N, C-alpha and C positions, 0 to 999 in steps of 0.2 A: 492268671490272664495269659492267653497265648501270645506268641510273638506277633502274629498277624493282627490281633485286636490292639496290642500295644502300639504297633506301627501306625495303624489307622487312626488311633486316638491322638498320637503325637502329630500326625499329618494334619488332621482337622484343626488341632490347636494352633499349629503354625499358620494355616490358612486364615483362621479367624483373627490371629494377631496381625497378619499382613493387611487384611481388609480393614481392621480397626485403625491401623496406622495410616493407610491410604485415605480413609475417611476423614481423619483428623487433619490431614494436610490440605484438603480441598475446601474446608470451612464452608460446607454447604448445608448447614443445619436449617431446619424449617423456619426458625425465627430470624434468620439473617435478613438484613434489609437489602432492597434493590433500588438504587437511586441513579438518576441520569441528569447530566447537565450539558449545556451547549453554549459555545461562544465563538466569535470570529474576530480576526484581527487583520486589518489592511496591511498587506506586505508589498504594495506597489512601489517600486523604486522611484525616488524623487529626482534622480539625476540620470544623465545619459551614461550608458555602459554597454559592454558587449552582450549580445543576446544568445540564448541557448537553443540548439536544435538543428540548425542547418550549417554544414561546413562551408557552403558557398558564401556565406556572409563573412566568414573569417572574423576579424575583430571590429567590424563596423558597429558603430554605437547606435543605441536606440534613439528615436526622435520624438517620443511621446507615448500616449496611452490610448488604446482603443477601448479597453475594458479593464476595470481594476482587478488586481490580484489579491486573493485572500488566503489566510490560513484558517481553516474551520475545524473546530475540535468538539468531539463528543467524549465525555468522561463517564464511564460506567462504574458503579460501585456495587459490590455484592459482599455484604458483611464488611470485613476489614480490607478486602482486596479491591484494587482499582485498575482499570485499563483506560488509556487515552487513545482514541482513534482520530487521526488528523488527516484531512485532505488539503493539499497545497495546490494552488494554481501556479505550479512550477513544472519544469520539464522533468524533474527527477526528485527523489527524496533528498533530505539533507545529507551532507557529507558525513563520513564516519566521525570526525572530530565534533561536528555540530550535534550529531545524535548523542554522543557521549555527554556533552555539556547539557543537553536537554534532559537526558535520563537522570543525571545527578541532581539537577535543579528540582525537577518535579518529584523525585523521590524524597529529597530533603524537606521540601516546602509543603508537599501535599500527600506524601505517602503513596504516590503512584509508582508502582514497580513495573508495569507493563505499558509499552507504547508502540504504536504502529503509525508511521508518518509516511504517507504516499503522495508522490507528485502525480498530478493529472496527466503529465507528459505533454502539456502544451508546448509548442515550438516557438511561442512568443513570450517566453519568460526570460529573466536575466540569467546570466552565467554565474553560478553560485560556487564554482570551484576555486576562483582566484584567491591567492594568499598574500599576506603582508610580508613578502620577501622579494628582494630585488630579483627580477627575472621571472617571477611567478605572479606578478600583478602590481606590486608596489612600484610607484613612480610613474607608471604608464596608465594604469587603470585604478587610480586611487578611489574613485567613487564606487567602483565595484567591490574593492577590498573593504571599504567602510560598510557597504550594504551587507556583505557577507558576514562581517563581525556582528552586525545588529540582528540579522535574521534569526538566529537561535533564540534571542531574547523575545522577539515578537511571537515566535511559536510557543515559547514557555508561557508568555502572557495569556495567549489564547487558551492554553490547557488549564492554567490556574483559574482563569475566569470561569471556564466551563465547570471545573471542580467546585468552585464556590457557589455556583448557581444550581448545583445538583438538588433534585427533589425526588420524592417517591414516584416510581415510574412503573409503567407496563411496557411490554415488548411484544412485537409480532413480526413475522417474516413472510414475504410474498415473493414468488419467483415466476417469471414468465419467459418463454422462449420467443425471441423476435428475430427477424431477418434483416437487421440493421448494421451488420458488419460483414466483411468479406476477407478472404485470405489473399494477401497480396504477394505471397512467396511461392507456394507450391504449385506445381503443374499437374499433380496427381488428382484424379477425380474419384469420388467427390472430394472437393476441397474442405479441409477441416476448418471449422469455425467454432467459437463458443457462443451459442445463441442466448445464453442466460442473462436476462436483466433481473436483478434482485434488489429488493429494498428491505431494510430493517427499520420499522417504525417504532419510535419511543414516545409514549403518551404520558401525560401527567396522571398520577393515580389518585390525587386528592386536590382540594382547593378549588379556586374559582375556575381554573382551566382543566378540571378533571375530565379525562377522555379526549382532550385536545392534544395534538402532537407537540412534543418538545423539539424533536428533530427527526429527519428521515435520512438514513444513509443509503446511497445509491451505488451499486456495483455493476459496472458494464465494461466491456473490453473493445476499444477501437481507438486508433491513433487520433488525437486531436490536432490535425494538420489541415483544417479547412480554411484557415486564414491565409491569405496570399503571403508566401515566404518573402516577397520583395518588400512587404510592408514592415518597416522597422519600428513598430509600436507594440507595446505590451498588450497582451490579450489572453484571457482565460480560454479562448476558443469555445467550442460547443459546450463543454461542461459548465462554464460560467453562465451561459444563457439558460441551461437546464436548471441550475441552482436558483437563478434569479426568478424564474417562472414558478418553481415549486414554493420558494419562500414567500413570494407575493400572494399566492393562492392559499397557502396553509397558515400563514402568519407563524412560521416556525423555521428552524434551521434546516438546511439541506447540505449534506456533505457527500461529495463525489469521490469515490475510491476506484481508481482505474484497475482493470483486471489484467489478464495475461494477453496483452495486445501486441506483443512483439511482431507477429506476422499478420495482424488484423488492421484493416483500415475501415473507414465509414462506408456503409452501403445505404445511401440516402434514397428514400422512395421517390417516385415521380412527383415532380412539383415542389420538392423540398430542396432548396439550394442555399448553401452558405451556412456558417456556424450558428447564427442565431436561429434560423428556421429549423435546422436539425436539432439543436439543443432544445428548442421549445416543442418539437415533435416528440422527443424523448420524454420531456417533462409531462406532456399530456398522458403518456402511458404510465409514468410514475404516479401521477395524481389519481388515475383510475385504480392502480394497484393499491395505493395508499387508502383510498376509500373502501376497498374490499378487504383490507387487512384487519384481522381480529387481534387485538392486543390483550395481554393478560399479565398479571403479576406472577413471576416465577414462584413455584411452590418451594423449591430449594435452590435459591440463587447461588451461583458460584462462578469464580473466575480462576482459571488455571492457565499458566503461560510458561513458555520456554523459548530461550534464544539459543540458536545454534550458529556457530561461526565456522566457516570452512576455509581451506587454503588449497585451491586447485592450481594445477599447472597451467601456465600460459602458453598458448600457441604462437605468441609473438614475443620476441626477445626485446623487452623494453630497456635492457642494459646496453643495447646497440645504439650508439649515437646517430648512426645513419637512419635507422628506423624511426627514432624519436624525431629527427629532423624532417623526415617525410611526413609524419603525422602532423607536425607543426605547420608544414606548408599546406596540408589539406584543410586544417582548421586554423589555429594560430598558436605560435610557440608557447606563450605563457600558459594557456589552457592545457596543452599537452604535457608541459613540465609538471604541472600540478597533478594531472591524472596519472601519468606514467610512473611517477615515483612511488605511487601506491602499489604498483604491479611488479616491482622489481623482484619480489620473492614469490610471485604467483598472484592469483586472483582471489581476494578475500571476501566473498559475499556473506551476507547475514540472512538467516531464516528465522522468522518469528511465527510461533504457533500459539494461538489462544483458543481455549475451549470455554465457551460461555454457557452456563446453566446446563452443562453436559449435553447440549443440543445443537449449538451453533459453533462450528469450527471456522476460525479466521486464520488464514495463512498468508504471510507476506514475504516476498523475496526481493532482494536488492538488485533488480535488473529488469530487462525487457524479456520476459518469458514468452515463449511461443504458446499458442492457445491449447495445444494438446497436453501440455503439462497440467494446466488447470482442469481440462476435461477429464483426464485420467485420474487425477486426485479426487475429483468429485465422485467419479464412478466407484472408486475403491474405498471411499470414506463412508462408513456405515453409521453416520450420525444424521440427524434430521436435515441439517443445512450445512453446506461447506462453501465458503466464499474465498476467492484468491485475490490478493492485492499485489499488483506489480509496483516497481519503482519505490519500494518500501525500505526506509532506513538505509539509505545509500543507493549507489547505482554503479553497476559494473557491466554496462552495455548488454548485448543480446545473449540469451540463454536458449538456443534452438534445441529441438529434440534431436535424437541421434539420426533418425531418418531424414530430418530436414537438412542436417549437415551433409548427408549422402547426396542430396540434390544440389548442394552448393547454392550460391546466390546471396543477395544482400540480406544480412541478418544472420546468415549461417556461416559465412566465410570468416576466417581469422581476423580480417581487417577491422570488423566491427563486433566480432564475437571471439575475443582472445581466449576465453575460458575453455578448458579442456572438454573434449567431446564426452557427453554423458553426465556433465555436472548437474544439469537441471533435473535429470532423472534421480540422481543421488539425493538431491535436496528434497524432491517430492516424496521419495521413500522415507526420508527422515521425518518429514511432516506427518506422514501417515502413521508411523510408529508413535510419534508424539501424541497424535489424536487418540489412538487406541490405548495408549498408556494412561493418559489423562481420564479417559472414559472408564478405566478400570478393566479393560478387556485384555490387556497385556501387562504382565508383571513389570514393575519399574526396574530399569537397569541399575545394577549395584555399582 
Protein backbone atom coordinates (compact mmCIF):
# COMPACT_ATOMS: atom_id res chain seq x y z
CA UNK A 1 0.00 0.00 0.00
CA UNK A 2 1.42 3.38 -1.00
CA UNK A 3 1.94 6.15 1.54
CA UNK A 4 -0.79 8.23 -0.14
CA UNK A 5 -3.38 5.45 0.10
CA UNK A 6 -2.38 4.70 3.69
CA UNK A 7 -2.69 8.41 4.63
CA UNK A 8 -6.13 8.75 2.98
CA UNK A 9 -7.35 5.57 4.70
CA UNK A 10 -6.25 6.81 8.11
CA UNK A 11 -7.80 10.26 7.45
CA UNK A 12 -11.15 8.75 6.47
CA UNK A 13 -11.06 6.56 9.55
CA UNK A 14 -10.44 9.54 11.82
CA UNK A 15 -13.25 11.52 10.20
CA UNK A 16 -15.69 8.63 10.58
CA UNK A 17 -14.71 8.27 14.22
CA UNK A 18 -15.29 12.00 14.82
CA UNK A 19 -18.69 11.90 13.11
CA UNK A 20 -19.63 8.86 15.18
CA UNK A 21 -18.63 10.55 18.41
CA UNK A 22 -20.45 13.77 17.53
CA UNK A 23 -23.56 11.82 16.64
CA UNK A 24 -23.44 10.01 19.96
CA UNK A 25 -23.37 13.24 21.96
CA UNK A 26 -26.41 14.82 20.25
CA UNK A 27 -28.77 11.92 21.10
CA UNK A 28 -30.80 12.57 17.96
CA UNK A 29 -31.75 9.02 17.01
CA UNK A 30 -34.94 8.58 15.03
CA UNK A 31 -36.76 6.88 17.90
CA UNK A 32 -36.11 9.73 20.39
CA UNK A 33 -39.26 11.25 21.88
CA UNK A 34 -40.27 14.88 21.49
CA UNK A 35 -42.37 16.21 24.34
CA UNK A 36 -43.46 19.70 25.41
CA UNK A 37 -45.10 21.06 28.54
CA UNK A 38 -46.28 24.51 29.63
CA UNK A 39 -47.03 26.15 32.99
CA UNK A 40 -47.22 29.60 34.51
CA UNK A 41 -46.76 31.02 37.98
CA UNK A 42 -47.98 34.34 39.38
CA UNK A 43 -44.95 36.41 40.45
CA UNK A 44 -46.77 39.65 41.28
CA UNK A 45 -45.35 41.19 44.49
CA UNK A 46 -47.85 41.36 47.35
CA UNK A 47 -46.17 44.24 49.17
CA UNK A 48 -44.92 47.71 48.29
CA UNK A 49 -41.30 47.85 47.07
CA UNK A 50 -39.01 49.84 44.77
CA UNK A 51 -39.78 49.50 41.06
CA UNK A 52 -37.38 48.67 38.26
CA UNK A 53 -36.63 50.69 35.14
CA UNK A 54 -36.72 54.44 35.63
CA UNK A 55 -33.96 56.21 37.53
CA UNK A 56 -36.20 59.22 38.18
CA UNK A 57 -38.33 57.09 40.51
CA UNK A 58 -35.32 56.51 42.76
CA UNK A 59 -36.55 54.30 45.62
CA UNK A 60 -40.24 55.25 45.48
CA UNK A 61 -42.42 52.30 46.48
CA UNK A 62 -45.07 50.63 44.34
CA UNK A 63 -48.70 51.45 45.12
CA UNK A 64 -50.59 48.54 43.58
CA UNK A 65 -51.12 46.41 40.46
CA UNK A 66 -52.36 47.37 36.99
CA UNK A 67 -51.67 43.98 35.40
CA UNK A 68 -50.46 40.80 37.11
CA UNK A 69 -46.92 39.57 36.50
CA UNK A 70 -46.14 35.97 35.54
CA UNK A 71 -43.33 33.53 34.96
CA UNK A 72 -44.33 31.38 31.99
CA UNK A 73 -42.36 28.25 31.16
CA UNK A 74 -42.11 25.90 28.20
CA UNK A 75 -40.12 22.72 28.76
CA UNK A 76 -39.00 20.83 25.66
CA UNK A 77 -37.75 17.25 25.84
CA UNK A 78 -35.92 15.41 23.05
CA UNK A 79 -34.87 11.96 24.16
CA UNK A 80 -33.13 12.41 27.51
CA UNK A 81 -32.30 16.09 26.94
CA UNK A 82 -34.47 18.97 28.13
CA UNK A 83 -34.49 22.75 27.83
CA UNK A 84 -36.65 25.23 29.74
CA UNK A 85 -37.62 28.50 28.06
CA UNK A 86 -39.06 31.00 30.54
CA UNK A 87 -40.55 34.42 29.91
CA UNK A 88 -40.78 36.77 32.90
CA UNK A 89 -42.94 39.87 33.27
CA UNK A 90 -39.92 41.61 34.78
CA UNK A 91 -37.49 44.26 33.65
CA UNK A 92 -34.60 41.83 33.41
CA UNK A 93 -33.59 38.22 33.74
CA UNK A 94 -32.89 36.76 37.18
CA UNK A 95 -29.63 37.68 38.87
CA UNK A 96 -26.58 35.45 38.55
CA UNK A 97 -27.18 33.96 42.01
CA UNK A 98 -30.86 33.33 41.23
CA UNK A 99 -30.02 31.69 37.92
CA UNK A 100 -27.52 29.38 39.61
CA UNK A 101 -30.10 28.32 42.19
CA UNK A 102 -32.68 27.66 39.46
CA UNK A 103 -30.19 25.65 37.39
CA UNK A 104 -29.24 23.43 40.29
CA UNK A 105 -32.85 22.78 41.32
CA UNK A 106 -34.23 21.89 37.90
CA UNK A 107 -31.21 19.74 37.08
CA UNK A 108 -31.50 17.76 40.30
CA UNK A 109 -35.29 17.46 40.36
CA UNK A 110 -36.12 17.14 36.65
CA UNK A 111 -32.91 16.49 34.72
CA UNK A 112 -33.21 19.84 32.90
CA UNK A 113 -29.69 20.90 31.97
CA UNK A 114 -30.48 23.87 29.72
CA UNK A 115 -32.44 26.98 30.70
CA UNK A 116 -33.07 30.40 29.16
CA UNK A 117 -34.95 32.89 31.35
CA UNK A 118 -35.70 36.27 29.76
CA UNK A 119 -37.29 39.34 31.24
CA UNK A 120 -39.79 41.12 29.00
CA UNK A 121 -38.10 44.39 30.07
CA UNK A 122 -41.27 45.98 31.40
CA UNK A 123 -40.39 49.11 33.36
CA UNK A 124 -43.24 48.42 35.77
CA UNK A 125 -41.84 45.39 37.54
CA UNK A 126 -40.13 45.11 40.95
CA UNK A 127 -36.46 45.75 41.65
CA UNK A 128 -35.00 42.24 41.92
CA UNK A 129 -31.39 43.09 42.79
CA UNK A 130 -31.72 44.01 46.48
CA UNK A 131 -29.98 41.68 48.93
CA UNK A 132 -30.28 40.55 52.54
CA UNK A 133 -27.33 42.64 53.73
CA UNK A 134 -27.31 45.93 55.59
CA UNK A 135 -26.82 48.74 53.09
CA UNK A 136 -27.90 46.49 50.21
CA UNK A 137 -31.60 46.33 51.05
CA UNK A 138 -31.93 44.73 54.46
CA UNK A 139 -33.59 46.92 57.05
CA UNK A 140 -34.91 49.48 54.59
CA UNK A 141 -36.51 47.38 51.84
CA UNK A 142 -37.26 44.14 53.66
CA UNK A 143 -40.33 43.40 51.52
CA UNK A 144 -38.18 43.54 48.37
CA UNK A 145 -35.50 41.37 49.97
CA UNK A 146 -38.14 38.78 50.92
CA UNK A 147 -39.61 38.85 47.42
CA UNK A 148 -36.21 38.38 45.81
CA UNK A 149 -35.51 35.37 48.02
CA UNK A 150 -38.82 33.83 46.93
CA UNK A 151 -38.62 34.64 43.21
CA UNK A 152 -36.26 31.78 42.19
CA UNK A 153 -38.58 29.27 43.87
CA UNK A 154 -41.56 30.61 41.92
CA UNK A 155 -39.63 30.26 38.66
CA UNK A 156 -38.51 26.76 39.63
CA UNK A 157 -42.13 25.83 40.36
CA UNK A 158 -43.26 27.03 36.92
CA UNK A 159 -40.50 25.03 35.20
CA UNK A 160 -41.18 21.85 37.17
CA UNK A 161 -44.93 22.07 36.52
CA UNK A 162 -44.25 22.53 32.80
CA UNK A 163 -41.96 19.50 32.86
CA UNK A 164 -44.58 17.39 34.66
CA UNK A 165 -47.23 18.36 32.11
CA UNK A 166 -45.07 17.44 29.10
CA UNK A 167 -46.76 15.43 26.36
CA UNK A 168 -45.96 14.16 22.89
CA UNK A 169 -45.78 17.22 20.68
CA UNK A 170 -45.37 18.72 17.25
CA UNK A 171 -43.55 21.94 16.43
CA UNK A 172 -43.71 24.65 13.77
CA UNK A 173 -42.12 28.07 13.22
CA UNK A 174 -43.51 31.09 11.40
CA UNK A 175 -41.80 34.47 10.90
CA UNK A 176 -43.14 37.73 9.55
CA UNK A 177 -41.53 41.14 9.05
CA UNK A 178 -43.54 43.96 10.61
CA UNK A 179 -43.04 47.72 10.97
CA UNK A 180 -43.97 47.91 14.64
CA UNK A 181 -40.67 49.04 16.15
CA UNK A 182 -38.33 51.96 15.51
CA UNK A 183 -34.71 52.80 16.28
CA UNK A 184 -34.57 55.37 19.07
CA UNK A 185 -30.78 55.79 19.04
CA UNK A 186 -29.13 56.24 15.66
CA UNK A 187 -29.25 59.28 13.44
CA UNK A 188 -27.96 57.37 10.44
CA UNK A 189 -30.37 56.62 7.60
CA UNK A 190 -31.85 54.17 7.02
CA UNK A 191 -32.22 53.45 10.70
CA UNK A 192 -31.57 49.86 11.71
CA UNK A 193 -34.50 47.87 13.07
CA UNK A 194 -35.22 44.20 13.62
CA UNK A 195 -38.56 43.72 11.85
CA UNK A 196 -38.92 40.03 12.69
CA UNK A 197 -41.97 38.84 14.58
CA UNK A 198 -41.48 35.11 15.12
CA UNK A 199 -43.56 32.40 16.74
CA UNK A 200 -42.85 28.81 17.67
CA UNK A 201 -46.06 26.83 17.97
CA UNK A 202 -46.13 23.60 19.96
CA UNK A 203 -49.12 21.29 19.36
CA UNK A 204 -50.30 18.16 21.12
CA UNK A 205 -49.41 15.12 18.99
CA UNK A 206 -51.97 12.75 20.46
CA UNK A 207 -54.95 12.50 22.79
CA UNK A 208 -58.12 14.55 22.97
CA UNK A 209 -56.31 17.78 22.07
CA UNK A 210 -54.31 16.34 19.18
CA UNK A 211 -53.46 19.17 16.78
CA UNK A 212 -54.40 21.83 19.33
CA UNK A 213 -51.72 24.17 20.65
CA UNK A 214 -49.96 23.53 23.94
CA UNK A 215 -48.21 26.87 23.83
CA UNK A 216 -46.99 29.58 21.49
CA UNK A 217 -43.65 31.31 22.02
CA UNK A 218 -43.50 34.87 20.66
CA UNK A 219 -40.21 36.65 19.87
CA UNK A 220 -40.29 40.40 19.11
CA UNK A 221 -38.02 43.35 19.91
CA UNK A 222 -39.31 46.65 21.31
CA UNK A 223 -39.04 48.34 24.70
CA UNK A 224 -42.19 47.76 26.82
CA UNK A 225 -42.38 51.32 28.13
CA UNK A 226 -45.90 52.26 27.04
CA UNK A 227 -47.27 52.52 30.59
CA UNK A 228 -46.84 56.00 32.08
CA UNK A 229 -43.67 56.06 34.18
CA UNK A 230 -45.40 58.18 36.83
CA UNK A 231 -47.74 55.30 37.60
CA UNK A 232 -46.26 53.34 40.49
CA UNK A 233 -48.18 50.14 39.86
CA UNK A 234 -46.94 46.83 38.57
CA UNK A 235 -47.74 46.00 34.96
CA UNK A 236 -46.55 43.61 32.27
CA UNK A 237 -47.04 46.43 29.72
CA UNK A 238 -47.84 45.43 26.11
CA UNK A 239 -46.39 41.87 26.30
CA UNK A 240 -48.88 41.02 29.05
CA UNK A 241 -51.85 42.12 26.95
CA UNK A 242 -50.44 40.26 23.94
CA UNK A 243 -50.21 37.06 25.98
CA UNK A 244 -53.68 37.53 27.47
CA UNK A 245 -55.28 37.82 24.03
CA UNK A 246 -53.44 34.85 22.52
CA UNK A 247 -54.16 32.63 25.51
CA UNK A 248 -57.87 33.45 25.54
CA UNK A 249 -58.24 32.80 21.80
CA UNK A 250 -56.18 29.60 21.61
CA UNK A 251 -56.88 28.13 25.05
CA UNK A 252 -53.14 27.57 25.30
CA UNK A 253 -50.08 29.14 26.85
CA UNK A 254 -48.31 32.14 25.38
CA UNK A 255 -44.72 33.01 26.31
CA UNK A 256 -43.21 36.34 25.26
CA UNK A 257 -39.44 36.40 24.78
CA UNK A 258 -38.02 39.88 24.26
CA UNK A 259 -35.48 40.33 21.45
CA UNK A 260 -32.52 42.66 20.96
CA UNK A 261 -34.43 45.80 21.86
CA UNK A 262 -31.63 47.92 23.33
CA UNK A 263 -32.12 50.61 20.68
CA UNK A 264 -35.72 49.82 19.71
CA UNK A 265 -38.98 51.28 20.93
CA UNK A 266 -42.57 50.66 19.87
CA UNK A 267 -43.81 52.04 16.55
CA UNK A 268 -47.57 51.83 17.00
CA UNK A 269 -49.74 52.17 13.88
CA UNK A 270 -52.29 54.96 13.57
CA UNK A 271 -55.20 54.55 15.93
CA UNK A 272 -53.37 52.13 18.25
CA UNK A 273 -52.59 53.86 21.54
CA UNK A 274 -51.45 52.48 24.86
CA UNK A 275 -50.05 49.12 25.98
CA UNK A 276 -53.31 47.18 25.79
CA UNK A 277 -54.17 48.30 22.26
CA UNK A 278 -50.65 47.67 21.01
CA UNK A 279 -50.38 44.31 22.74
CA UNK A 280 -53.68 43.18 21.27
CA UNK A 281 -52.64 44.47 17.83
CA UNK A 282 -49.55 42.28 18.03
CA UNK A 283 -51.70 39.42 19.29
CA UNK A 284 -53.90 39.57 16.19
CA UNK A 285 -50.82 39.11 14.03
CA UNK A 286 -49.61 36.27 16.24
CA UNK A 287 -52.99 34.54 15.98
CA UNK A 288 -52.94 34.86 12.18
CA UNK A 289 -49.43 33.43 12.10
CA UNK A 290 -50.41 30.64 14.46
CA UNK A 291 -53.31 29.65 12.24
CA UNK A 292 -50.95 29.47 9.25
CA UNK A 293 -48.28 27.47 11.07
CA UNK A 294 -47.79 23.86 10.05
CA UNK A 295 -46.56 21.74 12.93
CA UNK A 296 -44.90 18.35 12.70
CA UNK A 297 -43.17 15.80 14.88
CA UNK A 298 -39.40 16.11 14.37
CA UNK A 299 -37.92 13.09 12.61
CA UNK A 300 -34.73 13.34 14.64
CA UNK A 301 -35.46 15.41 17.73
CA UNK A 302 -32.40 16.75 19.53
CA UNK A 303 -31.38 19.44 21.99
CA UNK A 304 -27.82 20.74 22.15
CA UNK A 305 -26.74 23.60 24.35
CA UNK A 306 -23.78 25.57 25.57
CA UNK A 307 -23.24 28.29 28.18
CA UNK A 308 -20.38 30.75 27.67
CA UNK A 309 -19.31 33.17 30.38
CA UNK A 310 -17.24 36.24 29.62
CA UNK A 311 -15.30 38.79 31.62
CA UNK A 312 -15.05 42.08 29.75
CA UNK A 313 -13.28 45.22 30.85
CA UNK A 314 -15.49 47.94 32.27
CA UNK A 315 -15.47 51.47 30.89
CA UNK A 316 -16.52 52.65 34.36
CA UNK A 317 -14.38 52.28 37.48
CA UNK A 318 -16.83 50.84 40.00
CA UNK A 319 -14.10 50.69 42.64
CA UNK A 320 -14.19 54.49 42.78
CA UNK A 321 -16.51 55.49 45.65
CA UNK A 322 -17.30 58.86 44.03
CA UNK A 323 -18.56 57.12 40.90
CA UNK A 324 -20.65 54.67 42.92
CA UNK A 325 -22.03 57.61 44.92
CA UNK A 326 -23.00 59.41 41.70
CA UNK A 327 -24.83 56.36 40.40
CA UNK A 328 -26.55 56.03 43.76
CA UNK A 329 -27.83 59.58 43.47
CA UNK A 330 -29.10 58.92 39.95
CA UNK A 331 -30.91 55.73 41.00
CA UNK A 332 -30.69 54.85 44.71
CA UNK A 333 -27.75 53.75 46.84
CA UNK A 334 -28.83 50.25 47.82
CA UNK A 335 -29.52 49.24 44.22
CA UNK A 336 -26.17 50.56 43.00
CA UNK A 337 -24.25 48.83 45.77
CA UNK A 338 -25.81 45.51 44.75
CA UNK A 339 -25.10 46.10 41.07
CA UNK A 340 -21.66 47.67 41.24
CA UNK A 341 -20.11 44.98 43.39
CA UNK A 342 -20.66 42.51 40.53
CA UNK A 343 -18.61 44.74 38.23
CA UNK A 344 -15.52 45.35 40.36
CA UNK A 345 -13.51 42.88 38.27
CA UNK A 346 -15.18 43.61 34.95
CA UNK A 347 -18.51 42.91 33.27
CA UNK A 348 -19.43 39.17 33.44
CA UNK A 349 -22.26 38.49 30.92
CA UNK A 350 -23.54 35.05 30.02
CA UNK A 351 -24.31 33.71 26.55
CA UNK A 352 -26.65 30.77 26.03
CA UNK A 353 -26.86 28.91 22.72
CA UNK A 354 -29.41 26.17 22.05
CA UNK A 355 -29.82 24.22 18.80
CA UNK A 356 -33.17 22.48 18.64
CA UNK A 357 -33.67 19.62 16.18
CA UNK A 358 -30.66 20.91 14.20
CA UNK A 359 -33.01 23.54 12.73
CA UNK A 360 -33.84 26.17 15.35
CA UNK A 361 -31.08 28.21 16.99
CA UNK A 362 -31.96 30.07 20.19
CA UNK A 363 -29.41 32.57 21.46
CA UNK A 364 -29.73 34.49 24.72
CA UNK A 365 -27.58 37.32 26.07
CA UNK A 366 -27.68 38.85 29.56
CA UNK A 367 -28.22 42.48 28.65
CA UNK A 368 -29.83 45.03 26.35
CA UNK A 369 -28.34 44.20 22.96
CA UNK A 370 -28.74 46.62 20.06
CA UNK A 371 -30.81 45.24 17.20
CA UNK A 372 -27.99 44.88 14.68
CA UNK A 373 -26.38 42.26 16.89
CA UNK A 374 -29.45 40.07 16.34
CA UNK A 375 -29.82 41.07 12.68
CA UNK A 376 -26.25 40.11 11.81
CA UNK A 377 -26.43 36.89 13.81
CA UNK A 378 -29.52 35.85 11.85
CA UNK A 379 -27.90 36.78 8.53
CA UNK A 380 -24.81 34.71 9.30
CA UNK A 381 -26.57 31.71 10.83
CA UNK A 382 -27.23 29.12 8.15
CA UNK A 383 -29.88 27.16 9.99
CA UNK A 384 -33.58 27.31 9.21
CA UNK A 385 -34.48 29.66 12.07
CA UNK A 386 -32.49 31.80 14.50
CA UNK A 387 -34.11 33.69 17.38
CA UNK A 388 -32.37 36.04 19.81
CA UNK A 389 -33.54 36.56 23.41
CA UNK A 390 -32.33 39.61 25.32
CA UNK A 391 -32.32 40.17 29.11
CA UNK A 392 -31.57 36.46 29.44
CA UNK A 393 -30.08 34.83 32.56
CA UNK A 394 -28.92 38.06 34.25
CA UNK A 395 -28.56 41.65 33.08
CA UNK A 396 -25.53 43.89 32.51
CA UNK A 397 -27.10 46.95 30.91
CA UNK A 398 -26.59 47.92 27.27
CA UNK A 399 -24.51 46.11 24.62
CA UNK A 400 -24.31 48.57 21.70
CA UNK A 401 -22.67 47.80 18.39
CA UNK A 402 -19.25 49.29 17.71
CA UNK A 403 -20.66 51.83 15.26
CA UNK A 404 -23.38 52.78 17.77
CA UNK A 405 -20.67 53.62 20.31
CA UNK A 406 -19.06 55.88 17.68
CA UNK A 407 -22.32 57.83 17.52
CA UNK A 408 -22.51 58.07 21.34
CA UNK A 409 -25.88 58.76 22.95
CA UNK A 410 -28.05 56.97 25.48
CA UNK A 411 -27.46 53.22 25.43
CA UNK A 412 -24.03 53.59 23.87
CA UNK A 413 -22.24 55.83 26.39
CA UNK A 414 -20.39 54.30 29.37
CA UNK A 415 -22.92 55.57 31.93
CA UNK A 416 -25.44 52.88 30.96
CA UNK A 417 -23.12 50.72 28.84
CA UNK A 418 -20.06 50.06 30.98
CA UNK A 419 -19.02 46.98 28.98
CA UNK A 420 -15.96 47.32 26.73
CA UNK A 421 -16.49 48.35 23.11
CA UNK A 422 -16.96 45.31 20.87
CA UNK A 423 -18.22 42.97 23.60
CA UNK A 424 -21.52 42.32 21.83
CA UNK A 425 -19.75 41.42 18.59
CA UNK A 426 -17.49 38.96 20.43
CA UNK A 427 -20.51 37.29 22.01
CA UNK A 428 -22.37 36.99 18.70
CA UNK A 429 -19.29 35.49 17.05
CA UNK A 430 -19.15 32.93 19.85
CA UNK A 431 -22.84 32.14 19.35
CA UNK A 432 -22.28 31.63 15.63
CA UNK A 433 -19.39 29.24 16.25
CA UNK A 434 -21.57 27.38 18.75
CA UNK A 435 -24.40 27.00 16.23
CA UNK A 436 -22.15 25.66 13.49
CA UNK A 437 -20.34 23.34 15.89
CA UNK A 438 -23.62 21.90 17.13
CA UNK A 439 -24.85 21.57 13.55
CA UNK A 440 -21.73 19.56 12.70
CA UNK A 441 -20.40 22.17 10.28
CA UNK A 442 -17.36 23.08 12.37
CA UNK A 443 -15.20 20.63 14.30
CA UNK A 444 -15.67 20.83 18.06
CA UNK A 445 -12.94 22.69 19.92
CA UNK A 446 -10.62 20.44 21.90
